N, C-alpha and C positions, 0 to 999 in steps of 0.2 A: 710750354708746359709749364703748371705749375704744381706743387706738394705740400699739404700738409697733413701730416700723420696721423693727427687726432688717435693718439696712441692712448687704447682701454688695456692697461694690463690685465684687468680681470678678465678678459675676453680671449689674451694672449695664452694658447695651449704650448706652443714653441718657441720659447723666446729667440732661439738660433735662428731658426729658420727666418722668423721676423724680421731679426736686424740683419739677414741675408739680404731677404726681397727688400728692405728699405733702402739699403745700399744699393741695389740694381737700379730703384725707382732714382733715386737722389741722381746717378749718373745722367740719367734722360731730360733732367728739368732744368728750366732756366731760371725758376722762381721756385725757391724752398723758404717754406714758414713753419717756424714751430714754437712752440709754447715752450717757457721755462721748465712744465712739468712734460711736457713732452721731451726735451733736453736732459732731466735729470732720471728716467725709464731707459733711454736709448742709450746716454754717453753719461752713466754715473761716474761724478767725481770730475769731470772735464768743463773745463770754462766754456762758455757760448760763444767766446770768442776763439779758442782753439776748434769747436766743432765749426763754426761757421768759416773759418780759413780751411778747413777740407772739404767743407763743402764748394767754395770757390774754387779751388783746387782741381775738383771733379766735374768741374764743367760748369754749375749754376752760376749766373751772371749777379745774381741777386738774392740776397739771404735774411728772412725778417723772423727777429725774435721778439713774442709778445710777452710781457711780466705782469699782467693783470693790472692793479692798480701802480704800478711803477714805471708802466709805457711801453714802450717798444724801442729796438734797435734795428738797423738796416746796417748791411753790409753788402758794397759793391765792391768791383774793381779796384773801384779808385778812392773812395772815402767810406767813412764809418760815421752814424749818426745815430743820436739818444735822443728821444723826443717822449718828455712826460706825458702821462696821461691826466685828463681834466680830472676833477673831482666830482664826483656824479654819486648817485643813490642808487646802489645795484639794485636790480627786482629781481634777475635772472640772469644768467650768464651761458645760457645755453645757444648756441649757434653766433657767441661774440667775435669766437676763432675766424668762424666762416664770414662773418661780416665785415671784420676788419682785412681779411683777405682780399674779400671781392670788392671791397673799395679800392685797396691796391690796382687790382689787376683793372678796373675802370679807369681809375687814373692812368695807368700806364696805356691804355688803350687810346683815351680821351688826348693824351699829349702824343700820339703816334710811337709809343716806346714798348711795344707789347710784342716784343719779338725778341729772339735771342742777341741780336745784334742792338736792339734799341737796349735791354738791359745792360748789356755788357761793361758800358760805362756812363755809369752815373756820377755827377759829382755831388758833393756835399748837400749844395743847395737841393738840387734835383730829389735827393734821398729826403730829405727834412720836409717836402713839398709833398712828397710820395704817402707818408706816413699818416693816416688816417686823423690823427688826432688834432692837428691845428685848424683841421678844416669844420672843425666845432665851434670854434669862436668865428668864423665867417659864414654862417647859413646861407644858403642860396635860396632868395626868392620863390615861392611857391610859382608854378608856372600861372595864367590866368587861365580862368574855365573858358571848355570849349564853348562858343555859341551854341545857342538851342535851336535846334531844326524844328522846335513845335511853332505852329502859328497860334496867335491868339484868336481868340473865336469872343464874341459877345454873347449873351443871352437876350 
C-alpha cells in the first residue's frame, strides 16, 4: 500500500483529527511519499530525515520526499539516496506528485519489488534507480505503431 497525503491546509477543519488519521494510515503503508510542503504542515520544525526514520520505524519500507526543483530523497531500511531534479521549464505542477509516485510504483512493479517484502531492503543503487528523475535522461523509445487492419482498395 502507498500513501501520499497531498495536504491541503485550507481544507482541513480539525488539524488534530487529521494528524491522528494520518498516523493511522502511515502505520498501514509500505510506501509513504510526501512533499517538503506536506512535511512542513504535518511536522513543523522537524527535519525530513527524522520524520522518515519514524515512518520506517512504524512499518513503512520506503519513504519518499520530493523537493520540487531540488529533487527527491528516498529512505529505505538499508540506504538513503538524494537525486537532483533535471532543469525543466515548469508549465503546471498539478499532478506532479501523483506522477512521481505512479512512476515509483510502476518501477517497483516492473522489478518485482511491489510488496512489503520487496521494499523492505532496497539498497542505495536500487533507490537511485527507483527515483524517476534519472529516467528522463534515458527515454524509452515509442512503441511501434500497430499494424493497420484496413485493406487497401483501388478505385
